N, C-alpha and C positions, 0 to 999 in steps of 0.2 A: 530412675524414673517409673516412678507409678503407671504412668497412663505414657500412649504413643503423644510421642510428640516432634516435632521436627527439629532439628539440627540448627544452631544458630549460626555455624560456618557455610555448610552445602544444603542446607534447606532439608536434606532425605530426613527419612523416617526412624528415628531413635527408638526402635521397640523392645528394648530389654530396659534392664532396673540397671545397667551400666553407668559409669562416670562420663565414659568416653563414649563418639557416634562409633557406631558400625560399620558408617562408608570413609569419612575423610579420618577416623582414629582421632578430633580436637577432645579436650574437656568439653562437659557440659553443665551449660547453667543447671544449679541448683536445684532439685525439686523433692520438694520433700519425702523422705524414709523416716521409719521411726526407728530408733538405737538399732532395735534386733535385726531392720532389716538392713541397713548399714554392712553389718556383717555378716548379714546372709544366714544369721541364727534364729533357730524357733525359736518362740516364744515361751522360754520355759523358766520356771524359777532357778532352778540348776543348771549349770552350763560349764562347759569345760573353758575353765580360765587362758590354758594355752592355746586350746583354738584360738579364744579370742585374741589373745595379745598375738598369736600369728598372724589374724587377719588383719589386726588393727599395723601391724609393720609391712605389710602388702602392701595395703593400701597408701600406708603414709610414703612408702616408695615410688608410688604412682604418681599421688595428688600433692604431695609436699610442695610449696610455693618454690624452693631451691631449683626446681624441675624446668620450673618456667620466667626464669630470669630474661630471659630472650624470648618472648612470649609475646603475644599481643594481650593488651591493657583486660580486655576480657576474661583472656584466658590467665590473666594473673588473679584477675576479682576472683575467677570461678574456682583456681585454687586456691585461695585464701578461706574462702567461706567453707570448703568442700574441707580442710583439712581443721578449720578451728569445730566444725560440726564432727569428725571423725574422732578430736580429742576427749571432747565436750559427751560424747555418746562412751566413747572407750572407757571415761572416770566414771561414769554412771552406771553401764553393765559392769563392772569390776568388782564394784562394790553392792555388799548385799540387801543390804538397804534401801539403796537407790533404785536398783533392777527391781525387787519386789515394791516400792511403790511406783513405777513405771508398769507393772503389768497391772494391776491397782487399778490406777490410773484408765488404760489401754481398756478394761473393761466396764469402764465406767461408775467405776466408785470415787466418791466423793470425796478426799483426802483433806481438804480445810474444812469440810464440815466435822466430820469425823474427829480431826484434831480438837475441834472446839468441844467436844461432848465427853470425849474419853474418861472413863472411869473404872477400868480396871484396878478395886482397891488391892486383891490379892495381886496381882503384879506388880503392884508400886509397891507392896512390902518386901516382896521379894527381893526385887532390884537395891531397894534399901538395906536390905539385910548386905547383901554383896556389898552394895556399897561401903555400908559401918566395916566390915569387915576387912577394906580396902586401905581403908584409914586407917584401921588399927595393927596394920601391916607396916613394921617397925626396920626389919631389914633382909637383906635382899632371900633370905630362905622363906618367911614369911610370905613375901612381895609375890617368886615363884611358883607358892604353893595357891595361894588366892588368886593366880592367873591360871595356872593349870583347871582350875573349877571353875575359873570364868571358861577358859576354851572349853570345856566341857559341856559344859550349860550351851555356852554359844551354838555346840556339833547338832546338841539333840535341839533345839532350837529352828536349826537351818534343818534338819529332817522334817518335824513337826511342821513347817511352815511349805516345804516341798509339799507332804501331804495333802494340805488345806487348798494348795493352789488347783491343785488334782483336780479336787473333787470341789471346784471354785466357791468356798465356802469364803466370801471374801472379808465379809467383819469380822472372821474368826483372823482369819491370815492376816487382816490390817493391826489388828491386838497384836497379835506375836511379832511382828515385824514394830510395833512400838518397843515392845522388851527387846529385840533384836539390838533394836537401837541403841538404848541403851548399854546392854551388856557390849558394844561393839564400842563405848567409849570409854567405857570400864576397865576392858581390855589396856586400848591404848594409851589411858595414860599408869595404868600399871606397871605398863614395859619403860 
């Protein structure tokens, strides 16, 4: 809960960003929390994925619809909404590319506009070179070699991207995130 609201059940003021009323303990109607707020994480590019998973499991253990089978229809509905939002947010934050996009959007960067005007030829050439190597990999040894090369480039790209986010260099971060997106797809295809 972003602001003070009244509990739908007991009408007490719900003052925390919690999912339950502090007074009666009943699950509350979902209000908007961004993906980072849901899990109580700082809005940073590099996050501890183990902490994310722990918080995900903790929230699902409290809010999963199976916990509300014998509850009122409101509680069932709220649980379904919360659980769906938690699942979707977890998937988005777990993925480097979508997490970067969330940060870009939250800082007012227009992803739709940029996707139409992207034209970093050098980056596209680098990606095409790696893609060619992937296509030429004929056996497990050569696939493993190119897979390791892609992993190294991904790690370097993630570190660069983190620095760009810290500097609030949105345009450069967007461009590097496009590169990361291609690299992640290649890594998945070669695996």
